[in-house]
Structures are given as structure tokens and as C-alpha cells.
C-alpha positions as CSV (number, residue, x, y, z in Angstrom):
1,M,89.5,89.8,120.0
2,I,88.5,86.9,117.7
3,G,86.1,87.9,114.9
4,S,86.1,91.6,115.9
5,F,86.1,94.6,113.6
6,S,86.7,98.3,114.0
7,I,84.3,101.2,113.4
8,G,86.4,104.4,113.8
9,F,88.1,104.2,117.2
10,L,85.7,101.5,118.4
11,R,86.5,97.8,118.3
12,I,83.4,95.6,118.2
13,G,83.2,91.9,118.4
14,W,80.4,89.6,117.2
15,I,79.5,88.9,120.8
16,D,78.8,92.6,121.2
17,V,76.6,92.7,118.2
18,I,74.6,89.7,119.4
19,D,74.4,91.3,122.9
20,V,72.9,94.5,121.4
21,L,70.5,92.6,119.2
22,L,69.2,90.6,122.1
23,V,68.7,93.7,124.2
24,T,66.9,95.3,121.3
25,V,64.6,92.3,121.0
26,L,64.0,92.4,124.8
27,F,63.1,96.0,124.8
28,Y,60.8,95.6,121.8
29,Q,58.9,92.8,123.4
30,L,58.7,94.8,126.6
31,Y,57.3,97.7,124.5
32,K,54.7,95.5,122.8
33,L,53.7,94.0,126.2
34,L,53.1,97.4,127.8
35,T,51.6,99.3,124.8
36,G,48.1,100.4,125.3
37,S,48.1,99.9,129.1
38,V,48.5,102.1,132.1
39,A,51.7,100.1,132.9
40,L,53.5,101.9,130.0
41,K,53.0,105.3,131.6
42,I,54.2,103.9,135.0
43,F,57.3,102.4,133.3
44,L,58.1,105.7,131.6
45,G,57.7,107.5,134.8
46,F,60.0,105.1,136.6
47,M,62.6,105.4,133.9
48,S,62.4,109.2,134.1
49,I,63.1,109.1,137.8
50,Y,66.0,106.7,137.2
51,L,67.6,109.0,134.5
52,F,67.2,111.9,136.9
53,Y,68.9,109.9,139.6
54,L,71.9,109.3,137.3
55,V,72.1,113.0,136.4
56,V,72.1,114.2,140.1
57,K,74.6,111.4,141.0
58,A,76.9,112.5,138.2
59,A,76.5,116.2,139.3
60,G,77.5,115.3,142.9
61,M,74.3,116.3,144.6
62,E,74.7,114.1,147.6
63,L,71.5,114.8,149.5
64,L,69.2,114.3,146.5
65,T,71.3,111.3,145.4
66,S,70.8,109.8,148.8
67,I,67.0,110.3,148.7
68,L,66.6,108.9,145.2
69,G,69.0,106.1,146.0
70,Q,66.7,104.9,148.7
71,F,63.9,104.9,146.2
72,M,65.9,103.0,143.5
73,S,67.1,100.4,146.1
74,V,63.5,99.1,146.2
75,G,62.9,99.6,142.5
76,V,63.0,95.9,141.7
77,L,60.5,95.0,144.3
78,A,58.3,97.9,143.4
79,G,58.5,96.9,139.7
80,I,57.3,93.4,140.6
81,I,54.4,94.7,142.5
82,L,53.4,97.3,139.9
83,F,53.9,95.1,136.9
84,Q,52.8,91.7,138.2
85,Q,50.1,91.2,135.6
86,E,52.5,92.2,132.8
87,I,55.2,89.9,134.1
88,R,52.8,87.1,134.3
89,R,51.6,87.7,130.8
90,F,55.3,87.9,129.6
91,L,56.2,84.6,131.2
92,L,53.0,83.0,129.8
93,N,54.0,84.1,126.3
94,V,57.5,82.7,126.8
95,G,56.1,79.4,127.9
96,K,54.0,79.2,124.8
97,V,57.1,79.1,122.5
98,T,59.3,76.7,124.6
99,A,60.1,73.2,123.5
100,F,58.1,71.8,126.4
101,E,54.9,73.5,125.0
102,R,55.7,72.3,121.5
103,M,55.9,68.7,122.8
104,R,52.1,68.9,123.2
105,N,51.8,68.6,119.4
106,F,54.0,65.5,119.1
107,P,52.2,62.5,117.5
108,W,52.1,60.4,120.7
109,R,50.4,63.3,122.5
110,R,47.8,64.0,119.8
111,D,45.8,60.9,120.5
112,N,45.4,61.9,124.2
113,S,44.5,65.5,123.4
114,A,41.9,64.3,120.9
115,A,40.4,62.1,123.5
116,E,40.1,65.0,125.8
117,R,38.3,67.2,123.3
118,M,35.0,68.5,124.5
119,N,31.9,68.8,122.5
120,I,31.5,72.4,121.6
121,T,28.0,72.1,120.2
122,P,26.3,72.8,123.6
123,F,28.2,76.1,123.8
124,V,27.3,77.1,120.3
125,E,23.7,76.2,120.7
126,A,23.4,77.8,124.1
127,A,25.1,81.0,122.9
128,K,22.8,81.1,119.9
129,S,19.6,80.8,122.0
130,L,20.9,83.3,124.6
131,A,21.8,85.8,121.9
132,G,18.3,85.5,120.4
133,K,16.8,86.4,123.8
134,N,19.4,89.2,124.5
135,T,20.5,87.3,127.6
136,G,24.1,88.0,128.6
137,A,26.6,85.2,129.1
138,L,30.3,84.9,129.9
139,I,32.1,81.5,129.5
140,A,35.8,81.0,130.0
141,F,37.6,78.0,128.6
142,N,40.6,76.8,130.6
143,L,43.7,75.9,128.5
144,A,47.2,75.8,130.0
145,S,46.7,78.5,132.7
146,D,45.3,77.6,136.1
147,L,41.9,79.3,136.5
148,T,41.3,77.8,139.9
149,P,41.6,81.1,141.8
150,F,38.9,82.6,139.6
151,A,36.8,79.4,140.0
152,N,37.0,79.7,143.7
153,S,35.6,83.2,143.6
154,G,32.2,81.7,142.5
155,D,30.2,78.5,143.2
156,L,31.9,75.2,142.3
157,I,29.7,72.9,140.2
158,D,31.8,70.2,138.5
159,A,28.9,69.3,136.1
160,T,28.6,67.8,132.6
161,V,28.2,70.5,130.0
162,S,24.8,70.7,128.3
163,K,22.8,73.4,126.5
164,R,20.0,73.2,129.1
165,L,22.3,73.6,132.0
166,L,24.0,76.6,130.4
167,M,20.7,78.2,129.6
168,S,19.6,77.6,133.2
169,I,22.7,79.2,134.6
170,F,22.5,82.3,132.5
171,N,18.7,82.7,132.9
172,K,18.1,86.2,134.3
173,T,16.2,84.8,137.2
174,S,19.0,82.4,138.2
175,P,21.1,83.3,141.2
176,L,24.2,82.0,139.2
177,H,23.7,84.2,136.1
178,D,25.7,87.2,137.3
179,G,29.3,86.2,136.6
180,A,31.3,83.9,134.5
181,V,31.1,80.1,134.0
182,I,34.5,78.4,133.9
183,I,35.0,75.3,131.8
184,S,37.9,73.0,132.7
185,R,38.6,69.6,131.2
186,G,35.4,69.6,129.3
187,R,33.2,70.2,132.4
188,I,31.6,73.1,134.0
189,Q,34.0,73.8,136.9
190,A,32.2,76.8,138.5
191,A,29.7,79.5,137.9
192,R,29.1,83.1,139.2
193,C,32.9,83.6,139.0
194,I,34.5,87.0,139.2
195,L,37.0,87.9,136.5
196,P,39.6,90.7,136.4
197,V,38.4,93.7,134.4
198,S,40.8,95.1,131.8
199,E,42.3,98.5,132.5
200,N,43.4,99.0,128.8
201,P,42.3,102.5,127.9
202,D,42.1,101.5,124.2
203,V,39.1,99.2,124.7
204,P,36.2,100.7,122.8
205,A,33.5,102.4,124.9
206,A,30.9,100.3,123.1
207,L,32.1,97.2,124.9
208,G,30.5,96.7,128.3
209,L,31.6,95.2,131.5
210,R,31.3,91.6,130.3
211,H,33.7,92.2,127.4
212,R,36.1,94.1,129.7
213,A,36.1,91.1,132.1
214,A,36.7,88.7,129.2
215,I,39.6,90.9,127.9
216,G,41.0,91.2,131.4
217,L,41.1,87.4,131.9
218,S,42.6,86.8,128.5
219,E,45.3,89.4,129.3
220,V,46.6,87.5,132.3
221,T,45.9,83.9,131.2
222,D,45.7,82.0,127.9
223,A,42.0,81.4,128.4
224,V,39.5,81.7,125.6
225,V,36.3,83.5,126.6
226,L,32.9,83.4,125.0
227,V,30.8,86.5,125.5
228,V,27.1,87.1,124.7
229,S,26.1,90.7,124.9
230,E,22.9,91.5,126.8
231,E,22.5,94.8,125.0
232,T,23.0,93.8,121.4
233,G,22.7,90.0,121.5
234,Q,26.1,89.7,119.6
235,M,28.3,86.7,120.2
236,S,32.1,87.4,120.6
237,L,35.2,85.5,121.4
238,V,38.2,86.9,123.3
239,R,41.7,85.6,123.3
240,G,45.0,87.2,124.2
241,G,43.3,90.6,124.7
242,E,41.9,90.4,121.1
243,V,38.1,90.6,120.6
244,F,36.4,88.8,117.7
245,R,33.0,90.5,117.6
246,N,29.6,89.8,116.0
247,L,30.1,86.1,115.2
248,A,27.5,84.0,113.5
249,P,26.9,80.5,115.0
250,A,29.0,78.9,112.2
251,D,31.8,81.4,112.7
252,L,31.6,80.8,116.5
253,R,32.0,77.1,116.0
254,T,35.0,77.5,113.6
255,R,36.8,79.9,116.0
256,L,36.2,77.7,119.0
257,N,37.6,74.7,117.2
258,E,40.6,76.8,116.1
259,F,41.3,78.4,119.4
260,L,40.7,75.4,121.6
261,F,42.0,72.5,119.5
262,D,44.0,73.5,116.5
263,A,47.6,74.6,116.3
264,A,48.6,78.3,116.3
265,P,49.3,79.2,112.6
266,K,45.8,80.4,111.9
267,S,45.8,82.8,114.8
268,T,48.1,85.4,113.2
269,T,45.5,86.1,110.5
270,A,42.7,86.0,113.1
271,S,44.4,88.4,115.3
272,A,44.9,90.9,112.5
273,S,41.2,90.7,111.6
274,S,40.2,91.1,115.2
275,A,42.3,94.2,115.6
276,A,40.5,95.7,112.6
277,E,37.1,94.7,114.2
278,V,38.0,96.3,117.5
279,A,39.2,99.5,115.8
280,A,36.0,99.6,113.9
């Protein structure tokens, strides 16, 4: 074998080394994807059954092998059903680093994206006013992921964004206040929308249902979610399952500009700080 070398009685080629490294990276990414979720326990249970199946098959236990074999034959389909959210999140993360996604930052695309930039001042001012009155709010900003299924769960509006309209929607006497507002292409697409609640057991108990819904949406899409707590009046941003809590209006404006419009380099530091905030 060209470019191979020996370790004891084993003869290993560079292709074998690359193969092992790629499998290691794949399993590491899978571990990161499932860590802190119920899906990790399901995956470990599934792997335990598979290892048990290999043992009984090697031992020649035909009846038990036949029973477990029927279960393993539908393992792929069962895995897709059980891990549909994790698979979707994995494919979303893969899409973020592809060449097609990077083309969005080419010079000839920047002018178009700049023209589509929304004015974030109404969101900051509305969040500040709502926080001062301890009025809860949940606003999801659509990026690359399609939030139409979530928008269809509420009332379609398709209105121009303004502070007064946002204040009216989240007013406690408004029939639209209970749910999320979805922002798409700089406009209010829908209100009173239902978002998926995160099942991550590591979410702090101090975070209420609004925060859990924001985390849940950010786990299955690339949306950025603005949350105003009804209990504490704190303003928070959620992205990729990470919570940035207790933001001042100036910090909120900076984070929104960074998450919605800027490139990704700053997000690594932000994610690290958010993890410390969640742990605190």
C-alpha cells in the first residue's frame, strides 16, 4: 500500500488515518449536538441495545437475535423520528459553513443585504418601554431558516414595524399579546405565534416559559429571539440555544446589530460569555 506504515503486526495507510480522524470528528460533533438534551440518553440507550444485539448474535442465541434483529431493522427510521430536531439542527450547522452560505458575504452581495437591513430602533425602544412596565414580550427574527410554519400557528399581519404597534401587540389587554411576534424581511409577519419549548434539562429554573420557547426555537432554527421577562423586566437575546441575559438598551442594540447583520467572528466570544451568564 502506497504511503503505508506498520505498527506491530498492523499495516496502516494514510487513508486509514484520515478515515479514523473523520469518524472521530463526526462522533465529537454528534456528542456536542446531543449534550445536555434528552436525545443523548435515548442515543445511549439505542447504542446499548445495538451492542447487546451484537453480543447475542455472536453467542448464537437465535431467538433473541431474531427479536432484536427486527428492532434493529427499523433502527434508521426510528432514529430519524426520535432525533428529527437534532438532525435538523445538525444540517443547519453544516449549511452555515458551506461555500454557498459564505457567498452571502461577497462584495456584490453586501450592497443588497445592506439595503434589506431593518431599523432595529423600534425593537430596542419597544423592549425598553415594555421592560419598564414589566410587560412580557417575545420577538423572533427570521434569518436563513423558514419560520413560516411557526407564523402560520398565529395570526398573519404583514405590517410595517413600529414601536407603537409592538407596544399594542404586547399590551396585556391585547388578544395578540400571548405568543410570539415573528419578524421577516424587516416586517411583522405574524403575532400570537406558538414556538417549540426547549426540553434541555440544563436550562436554569429561573427562566420561564417565554425563555424556554425562545431557546426551543433557536435550537431548531437559526432565528434570533428577543425576550422581555414579565416577572423581572429583564431584556434577553437568545441565539443557538445560548441566552444573553439582563441586557441594557445599548447592549441590546449592539447584540442585535451583531447577530442580525454582522459576520460571525464576534459570536465565539459572545457565546462564551453567555454560557457563563446561564451558568450563573
